[in-house]
C-alpha positions as CSV (number, residue, x, y, z in Angstrom):
1,X,0.4,14.6,-27.2
2,X,-0.8,13.2,-30.9
3,X,0.9,10.0,-32.3
4,X,0.7,9.8,-35.7
5,X,-0.2,6.5,-37.3
6,X,1.8,6.0,-40.8
7,X,-1.3,4.0,-43.2
8,X,1.0,3.2,-46.6
9,X,3.3,0.5,-44.6
10,X,3.7,-1.5,-41.8
11,X,3.3,0.6,-39.1
12,X,5.6,-0.9,-35.8
13,X,3.6,0.7,-33.1
14,X,0.0,0.3,-34.8
15,X,-1.7,-2.5,-36.0
16,X,-3.9,-1.7,-39.3
17,X,-6.9,-0.7,-37.2
18,X,-5.1,1.9,-35.4
19,X,-4.6,0.1,-32.6
20,X,-1.6,0.0,-30.2
21,X,0.6,-3.3,-30.8
22,X,0.9,-4.7,-26.7
23,X,4.9,-4.9,-26.3
24,X,4.0,-0.4,-27.2
25,X,1.3,0.6,-24.8
26,X,3.1,0.7,-21.7
27,X,5.5,2.9,-23.4
28,X,3.2,5.0,-25.3
29,X,1.3,5.1,-21.7
30,X,4.3,6.7,-20.3
31,X,5.4,9.1,-23.1
32,X,2.1,10.5,-23.2
33,X,2.0,11.8,-20.2
34,X,5.4,14.1,-20.5
35,X,4.9,17.9,-21.2
36,X,6.4,19.2,-24.5
37,X,8.5,21.7,-22.4
38,X,9.5,18.0,-20.3
39,X,10.6,16.3,-22.9
40,X,12.9,19.1,-25.0
41,X,14.5,20.1,-21.6
42,X,15.4,16.2,-21.7
43,X,15.7,16.3,-25.4
44,X,18.4,19.3,-24.7
45,X,19.9,16.9,-22.3
46,X,20.7,14.6,-24.5
47,X,22.3,16.8,-27.4
48,X,24.4,18.1,-24.2
49,X,25.5,14.4,-23.6
50,X,26.0,13.4,-27.2
51,X,28.7,16.8,-27.9
52,X,30.0,16.6,-24.6
53,X,31.4,12.9,-25.3
54,X,31.8,13.4,-29.1
55,X,29.4,10.9,-29.9
56,X,29.6,12.5,-33.3
57,X,29.8,11.2,-36.7
58,X,32.2,13.1,-40.2
59,X,30.2,14.0,-43.7
60,X,32.9,13.9,-46.8
61,X,32.7,17.3,-48.8
62,X,31.0,18.9,-46.0
63,X,31.4,22.6,-45.7
64,X,29.3,23.1,-42.5
65,X,32.0,21.1,-40.7
66,X,33.6,18.0,-40.5
67,X,31.6,16.2,-36.8
68,X,27.9,16.4,-35.9
69,X,26.3,15.0,-34.1
70,X,24.6,12.4,-34.7
71,X,20.6,12.7,-34.2
72,X,18.8,10.4,-31.4
73,X,15.3,10.0,-31.3
74,X,13.9,8.7,-27.7
75,X,11.0,6.9,-28.9
76,X,12.4,3.0,-28.9
77,X,12.1,0.8,-31.0
78,X,10.7,-2.4,-29.3
79,X,10.9,-6.2,-30.7
80,X,9.5,-9.3,-28.5
81,X,11.1,-12.1,-27.6
82,X,9.2,-14.6,-30.6
83,X,10.1,-12.3,-33.3
84,X,13.6,-11.7,-32.5
85,X,14.5,-15.5,-31.4
86,X,13.5,-15.9,-35.8
87,X,16.0,-13.1,-36.2
88,X,19.0,-14.8,-34.2
89,X,18.5,-17.9,-35.9
90,X,18.4,-16.5,-39.8
91,X,21.4,-14.6,-38.9
92,X,23.7,-17.4,-37.3
93,X,22.6,-18.9,-40.7
94,X,23.6,-16.1,-43.0
95,X,27.0,-15.7,-40.9
96,X,27.5,-19.3,-40.9
97,X,27.2,-19.3,-44.7
98,X,28.6,-16.0,-45.9
99,X,32.0,-17.8,-44.1
100,X,31.2,-20.5,-46.0
101,X,31.6,-19.1,-49.1
102,X,34.7,-17.1,-48.3
103,X,36.4,-19.8,-47.7
104,X,35.4,-21.6,-50.6
105,X,36.4,-18.7,-53.3
106,X,39.6,-18.5,-51.7
107,X,40.3,-22.4,-51.7
108,X,38.4,-24.8,-53.5
109,X,35.6,-23.0,-55.9
110,X,33.5,-25.5,-55.1
111,X,30.2,-22.9,-55.7
112,X,32.1,-21.5,-59.0
113,X,32.8,-25.0,-60.2
114,X,29.1,-26.1,-59.4
115,X,27.5,-23.2,-61.2
116,X,26.3,-21.7,-58.1
117,X,27.6,-18.5,-58.2
118,X,29.3,-17.3,-62.2
119,X,32.9,-17.3,-62.3
120,X,33.4,-14.0,-64.4
121,X,30.7,-12.4,-61.4
122,X,33.3,-13.5,-58.2
123,X,36.6,-12.7,-60.4
124,X,35.9,-9.5,-61.5
125,X,34.8,-8.5,-58.3
126,X,37.1,-5.6,-57.0
127,X,36.7,-6.7,-53.2
128,X,37.4,-10.3,-54.3
129,X,41.7,-10.5,-54.0
130,X,43.7,-13.0,-55.7
131,X,46.9,-12.2,-53.7
132,X,44.8,-14.1,-51.0
133,X,44.4,-17.4,-52.9
134,X,44.8,-20.0,-50.4
135,X,45.5,-18.0,-47.5
136,X,43.0,-19.8,-44.9
137,X,42.9,-17.6,-41.7
138,X,42.8,-18.4,-38.2
139,X,39.9,-21.0,-37.0
140,X,39.0,-20.4,-40.8
141,X,36.8,-17.6,-39.9
142,X,36.5,-14.7,-42.3
143,X,34.1,-12.4,-40.8
144,X,34.4,-11.9,-37.2
145,X,32.6,-8.8,-37.3
146,X,28.8,-8.8,-39.3
147,X,26.8,-5.7,-39.9
148,X,23.6,-7.1,-41.4
149,X,21.1,-4.7,-42.5
150,X,17.7,-5.9,-42.4
151,X,14.0,-3.8,-43.9
152,X,10.2,-4.4,-43.1
153,X,8.0,-4.6,-45.6
154,X,4.5,-3.6,-45.9
155,X,3.2,-7.2,-45.0
156,X,5.7,-6.4,-42.0
157,X,8.0,-9.5,-42.6
158,X,11.8,-8.7,-42.2
159,X,14.2,-8.9,-45.0
160,X,18.1,-9.0,-45.7
161,X,19.1,-5.7,-47.8
162,X,22.6,-6.6,-47.5
163,X,25.7,-7.9,-45.4
164,X,28.2,-5.6,-44.4
165,X,31.2,-8.3,-43.8
166,X,34.1,-5.7,-43.9
167,X,34.4,-2.9,-41.0
168,X,30.9,-2.4,-40.5
169,X,30.4,0.4,-38.8
170,X,27.7,1.6,-35.9
171,X,27.9,-0.2,-32.8
172,X,29.3,2.3,-30.7
173,X,25.7,4.7,-31.1
174,X,24.0,1.1,-29.9
175,X,25.8,1.5,-26.8
176,X,25.4,4.6,-26.0
177,X,22.1,5.1,-27.6
178,X,21.2,2.8,-24.5
179,X,22.7,4.8,-22.2
180,X,21.3,8.1,-23.3
181,X,17.7,6.6,-22.7
182,X,18.8,5.3,-19.3
183,X,19.6,8.6,-18.3
184,X,17.4,10.6,-20.1
185,X,13.8,8.8,-19.7
186,X,14.7,6.2,-17.3
187,X,11.0,5.8,-15.9
188,X,10.8,3.5,-19.9
189,X,12.9,0.7,-18.4
190,X,11.2,0.3,-15.7
191,X,8.4,-0.8,-17.4
192,X,9.8,-3.2,-19.6
193,X,13.0,-6.4,-19.1
194,X,14.9,-5.4,-22.0
195,X,17.9,-7.3,-23.0
196,X,21.2,-5.6,-22.2
197,X,23.9,-4.1,-24.8
198,X,26.8,-4.2,-22.7
199,X,28.6,-6.9,-23.0
200,X,29.9,-6.5,-26.3
201,X,33.3,-5.2,-26.1
202,X,33.8,-8.0,-23.6
203,X,32.1,-10.2,-26.4
204,X,33.8,-9.1,-28.9
205,X,37.3,-9.2,-27.3
206,X,36.5,-12.7,-26.5
207,X,36.1,-12.9,-30.2
208,X,38.8,-11.2,-31.3
209,X,41.2,-13.7,-28.5
210,X,39.8,-16.3,-30.1
211,X,41.4,-15.9,-33.4
212,X,44.4,-14.8,-31.5
213,X,47.7,-16.9,-31.9
214,X,48.7,-16.3,-28.4
215,X,52.3,-16.0,-27.1
216,X,53.5,-14.3,-24.3
217,X,53.8,-10.8,-24.7
218,X,51.3,-10.5,-27.5
219,X,48.5,-8.3,-27.8
220,X,45.4,-7.4,-29.9
221,X,45.2,-3.6,-31.0
222,X,42.7,-1.6,-33.0
223,X,43.3,0.1,-36.3
224,X,42.2,3.2,-37.5
225,X,43.2,5.2,-40.6
226,X,43.3,8.3,-38.3
227,X,41.0,11.0,-36.9
228,X,40.0,12.4,-39.7
229,X,38.2,8.8,-40.9
230,X,34.6,9.3,-40.8
231,X,34.0,6.6,-37.7
232,X,36.5,7.3,-35.9
233,X,34.8,8.3,-32.8
234,X,33.7,4.9,-32.6
235,X,37.2,3.2,-33.4
236,X,38.3,5.2,-30.2
237,X,35.3,4.1,-28.4
238,X,35.7,0.6,-28.8
239,X,39.3,0.4,-28.1
240,X,38.9,1.7,-24.9
241,X,35.7,-0.2,-24.1
242,X,37.5,-3.3,-24.7
243,X,40.8,-1.7,-22.9
244,X,43.3,-2.3,-25.8
245,X,45.5,-0.1,-27.8
246,X,43.9,2.0,-31.0
247,X,46.7,2.4,-33.1
248,X,48.0,4.1,-36.2
249,X,50.4,2.9,-39.1
250,X,53.2,4.4,-37.8
251,X,52.5,2.7,-34.3
252,X,52.6,-0.4,-35.8
253,X,56.1,-2.5,-38.1
254,X,56.9,-5.7,-39.4
255,X,59.7,-7.4,-38.8
256,X,61.1,-11.2,-39.4
257,X,57.3,-11.8,-40.6
258,X,56.0,-10.6,-37.2
259,X,54.0,-7.6,-36.1
260,X,55.1,-5.1,-33.7
261,X,53.6,-2.0,-31.9
262,X,56.1,0.8,-31.0
263,X,55.7,1.6,-27.6
264,X,57.6,3.6,-24.9
265,X,59.1,0.4,-23.5
266,X,60.2,-0.9,-27.1
267,X,58.3,-3.1,-29.5
268,X,55.3,-5.5,-28.3
269,X,54.5,-8.3,-30.2
270,X,50.7,-7.9,-31.7
271,X,48.5,-10.8,-32.8
272,X,45.4,-10.1,-33.6
273,X,44.6,-6.7,-35.1
274,X,40.8,-5.4,-35.5
275,X,41.6,-3.4,-38.3
276,X,38.9,-0.3,-39.5
277,X,40.9,0.4,-42.6
278,X,39.6,-1.3,-46.1
279,X,41.9,-3.5,-47.9
280,X,43.5,-1.8,-50.5
281,X,45.2,0.6,-47.9
282,X,46.5,-2.5,-45.5
283,X,49.3,-3.0,-47.6
284,X,51.6,-0.6,-49.5
285,X,53.6,-3.7,-50.8
286,X,50.8,-5.7,-51.8
287,X,47.5,-3.7,-52.4
288,X,47.8,0.1,-53.4
289,X,51.1,1.6,-53.6
290,X,50.2,5.3,-52.5
291,X,48.7,4.0,-48.8
292,X,49.9,6.1,-46.2
293,X,46.9,4.3,-44.0
294,X,48.4,0.8,-44.3
295,X,51.9,-1.0,-42.8
296,X,54.5,-2.3,-45.2
297,X,54.6,-6.4,-44.2
298,X,51.5,-6.8,-42.8
299,X,49.8,-9.0,-45.5
300,X,53.1,-10.9,-45.2
301,X,52.8,-11.5,-41.5
302,X,49.3,-12.6,-42.4
303,X,49.9,-14.9,-45.0
304,X,52.7,-16.5,-42.5
305,X,49.7,-17.0,-39.9
306,X,51.9,-14.8,-37.1
307,X,48.6,-12.4,-37.0
308,X,44.8,-12.2,-37.3
309,X,43.0,-9.8,-39.0
310,X,39.4,-9.1,-38.0
311,X,38.1,-9.0,-40.8
312,X,40.1,-11.1,-42.8
313,X,41.0,-9.1,-45.7
314,X,39.2,-10.2,-49.1
315,X,36.2,-10.9,-47.3
316,X,34.4,-7.9,-48.6
317,X,33.0,-9.9,-51.8
318,X,31.0,-11.6,-49.5
319,X,28.8,-8.0,-49.6
320,X,29.3,-7.8,-53.0
321,X,25.7,-6.2,-53.6
322,X,26.0,-8.9,-56.3
323,X,26.9,-12.0,-54.8
324,X,24.2,-10.8,-52.3
325,X,21.4,-12.2,-55.0
326,X,22.9,-16.0,-54.9
327,X,22.7,-15.5,-51.4
328,X,19.6,-18.3,-50.6
329,X,21.3,-20.3,-53.1
330,X,24.6,-20.6,-50.8
331,X,22.6,-21.0,-47.8
332,X,21.0,-24.4,-49.7
333,X,24.4,-25.2,-51.0
334,X,26.1,-24.8,-48.1
335,X,24.1,-25.8,-45.1
336,X,21.3,-27.6,-47.0
337,X,18.8,-25.8,-45.5
338,X,16.2,-23.0,-46.4
339,X,16.9,-19.5,-45.6
340,X,15.1,-18.7,-42.3
341,X,15.6,-14.8,-43.4
342,X,13.9,-13.5,-46.9
343,X,15.6,-10.8,-48.8
344,X,14.7,-8.6,-51.8
345,X,14.6,-9.6,-55.3
346,X,17.3,-8.4,-56.7
347,X,18.5,-7.9,-60.6
348,X,21.8,-8.6,-61.5
349,X,23.6,-6.1,-63.9
350,X,26.0,-8.5,-64.6
351,X,23.4,-10.6,-66.4
352,X,22.2,-9.4,-70.1
353,X,18.6,-10.0,-69.3
354,X,18.6,-8.5,-65.7
355,X,20.5,-5.2,-67.3
356,X,17.7,-5.4,-69.8
357,X,15.1,-5.1,-67.4
358,X,16.9,-2.4,-65.4
359,X,17.5,0.1,-68.2
360,X,13.7,-0.3,-69.6
361,X,12.7,-0.2,-66.0
362,X,15.1,2.6,-63.6
363,X,12.0,4.7,-63.3
364,X,10.8,2.1,-61.0
365,X,13.6,0.3,-59.6
366,X,15.7,1.3,-57.0
367,X,19.4,1.3,-58.4
368,X,22.9,0.8,-56.4
369,X,26.5,0.3,-57.4
370,X,27.6,-2.9,-56.4
371,X,30.5,-1.3,-54.0
372,X,28.9,1.6,-53.1
373,X,27.7,2.4,-49.2
374,X,26.1,5.1,-46.9
375,X,23.3,6.0,-49.9
376,X,25.9,7.3,-52.2
377,X,25.8,6.4,-55.9
378,X,22.1,5.2,-55.9
379,X,19.4,6.0,-58.3
380,X,15.5,6.3,-56.9
381,X,13.8,5.8,-59.8
382,X,10.7,6.4,-58.7
383,X,11.4,10.1,-57.0
384,X,14.0,10.8,-59.9
385,X,13.4,13.2,-62.8
386,X,13.7,12.2,-66.5
387,X,16.6,13.7,-66.8
388,X,18.6,11.9,-63.9
389,X,17.2,8.7,-64.8
390,X,18.6,9.3,-68.3
391,X,21.8,10.6,-66.9
392,X,22.0,7.4,-64.6
393,X,21.0,5.1,-67.3
394,X,24.1,6.3,-69.8
395,X,26.8,5.8,-66.3
396,X,25.5,2.0,-66.1
397,X,26.1,1.2,-70.1
398,X,30.1,2.1,-69.6
399,X,30.0,-1.1,-66.8
400,X,26.4,-3.4,-66.6
401,X,28.4,-5.3,-64.2
402,X,28.4,-3.1,-61.6
403,X,25.0,-2.3,-60.6
404,X,21.9,-4.1,-59.4
405,X,18.2,-3.1,-59.5
406,X,15.6,-3.8,-56.7
407,X,12.1,-3.4,-56.8
408,X,11.2,-0.4,-54.0
409,X,10.6,-1.4,-50.4
410,X,7.9,0.4,-48.3
411,X,10.1,0.2,-45.3
412,X,7.9,0.7,-41.9
413,X,7.5,3.6,-39.9
414,X,8.0,3.7,-36.4
415,X,6.9,7.1,-34.3
416,X,9.7,9.8,-34.3
417,X,9.2,13.1,-31.7
418,X,9.4,16.1,-34.3
419,X,8.0,19.2,-34.3
420,X,6.0,18.7,-30.9
421,X,4.4,15.4,-32.4
422,X,5.2,11.8,-32.4
423,X,5.3,11.4,-36.6
424,X,6.2,8.5,-38.6
425,X,9.5,7.6,-40.3
426,X,10.5,5.3,-42.0
427,X,13.5,3.0,-40.2
428,X,15.9,-0.3,-40.9
429,X,17.4,-2.3,-38.4
430,X,21.4,-3.1,-38.1
431,X,22.0,-5.9,-35.7
432,X,25.8,-6.8,-35.5
433,X,27.2,-10.4,-35.2
434,X,30.0,-11.7,-33.5
435,X,32.1,-15.2,-34.7
436,X,34.3,-16.4,-32.3
437,X,33.9,-19.9,-30.7
438,X,30.4,-19.6,-31.5
439,X,28.1,-17.1,-33.2
440,X,26.0,-14.6,-31.0
441,X,23.9,-11.9,-32.0
442,X,24.0,-8.8,-30.2
443,X,20.3,-8.5,-28.9
444,X,18.9,-5.3,-30.2
445,X,21.2,-3.5,-32.6
446,X,20.8,0.1,-34.7
447,X,17.6,1.1,-35.8
448,X,18.5,3.8,-38.2
449,X,15.8,6.6,-38.9
450,X,14.8,8.9,-41.7
451,X,13.8,12.0,-40.9
452,X,13.3,14.0,-43.2
453,X,9.2,13.2,-44.3
454,X,8.6,10.8,-46.9
455,X,12.6,9.9,-46.9
456,X,13.6,6.4,-47.2
457,X,16.8,6.6,-47.0
458,X,18.2,6.1,-43.3
459,X,22.4,6.6,-43.5
460,X,23.3,9.5,-41.4
461,X,25.0,10.7,-44.4
462,X,22.3,11.6,-45.6
463,X,20.0,13.0,-42.8
464,X,19.4,9.7,-40.8
465,X,19.3,9.4,-37.4
466,X,18.9,6.3,-34.5
467,X,17.1,4.7,-32.1
468,X,17.6,3.0,-29.2
469,X,16.1,-0.9,-30.2
470,X,15.0,-2.5,-27.2
471,X,14.7,-6.8,-27.1
472,X,12.5,-8.3,-24.6
473,X,13.4,-10.5,-22.0
474,X,10.8,-12.3,-22.5
475,X,6.9,-12.6,-23.8
476,X,4.5,-9.3,-22.1
477,X,8.2,-8.4,-20.5
C-alpha cells in the first residue's frame, strides 16, 4: 500500500531523502502487509468499540447532535527513548517553574517586583483570582495535573505551544487509544517494547492523596459539571478508574468549613476534590453568584485548609497565553537554569510595540485570544481573507491585551490512514504531567491529528482526531 510523504515540513516517519526512520521500519512492514479489506474490518471494530464504550466528546452548538465518537487513527506515533528523555526533563523543569510562579504571584510577588513579568499583565488577567491572595494550597502544589501542548517545527525541534494548568482534558483518550490499538492491531506490539500508560489512574490517585488532609472517614471525589459537559466521558472514566465517587455540586455540602458528600448512609467527609469545573463556577458565594455548578462555601473550606482542590483555583493565570511569552525568563528567574524546551516566538498585545506589529502583519500571523481554548477565537492569518482580517483587526482594537500573535509554524506530519492510503497529516502532542510527592510525566500522551487535508488545527472540536503515542522502552526497541 502507498505511503505518501510530506515534503513541506518535518515528516515523523520519513527523513528528507524519503527513507523510513529506523524506529518506524517494523511498523510500516507490518501495516504494509495488511490488505485494505482487512484494515477496513478492523476499523469497523474500532468504531464499534468506541461507540459501545461511549468514548465520545461534545461540540457545543452543533445541530447534528451532542455526542460524537472521537476519530482514532491506528498508525501509532513512535517516540525513541532518548528523544523522550529530553522531553520529560523539559516538562519537569517547566512544571516546576509554573508552580513557583503561581505561589509567587499569590504571595510575595517577587517576579513582579523584579520586573520579570509586568504587574499590569498579571493583575489584568481574568484568571488571576485576587480572592485567593495569600492562600497557599497543601504542599505548595498548585498544578497537580498539567497538559502541555508540544509541536514540532520544520527543523524537527520540539516547541511548547501552550500549558494547560486548569482542567486539562484528553488523558482518557490516551488510555483508551492504547487499549483499542492492542485489541485491533496486536501484532504491532509484538515488534516493539512500548512503555505502558495504564498506571496513570493509580499515579493520579497517589498525587491527589499526597495533598489530601487525610482524616478518618475522609475521601477523594471527582467534581463534574454534569453529563452535558463536553468532557463528561473523561470525568466518569477517571473516577471509575481511580475507584472514587463522581459527584456534582448537589452531592456536596459545606458545614463548619468542612466539605461533605451526601450518601445514603449520611454525610461523608471529603478532603480532596479533583475538580473539572472552571474557577468562576466553583463557588457562587465567591465567584459567579449565578453558578448552579458550584458548591456554596467551598472556597471558605479551601481557605481554611480543610479541603484540597486540584488543580488549585487561580492556577489558570499560569497558562494564560500572554504569560506564556515570559516562561523562559521565569525558568531562569526561579530555577537559575536555561529552558530545556523552546517555545514559539510570541507577540503580546499588552505591549504597544508588539500590538502595532501584530496589527500590521495579521496576514502573516496566527493570532489568538489569551483566554480561549479549543481553536476558538483564533485567526489563521495566511489562510484568511482580507475581509476576515479587517473584521478581526477591528475586534482586536477594543482589547489589545486580550490577544497574542505568533508566526505560523508548520506542524510535523505523520502518516494517517485515509481514503485507502497512508496520507500525511499534521499533528501535535499533549503529554500529561502529575505533581504529587514528585513530578511524573506519563510516557506518551495524546497525539492529536488534523484529519482535514492542509489543516493545521488539530482540536477535536475543529475536526481533529487522535493517535496512540508510543514511547520506546529503550533505543532500538
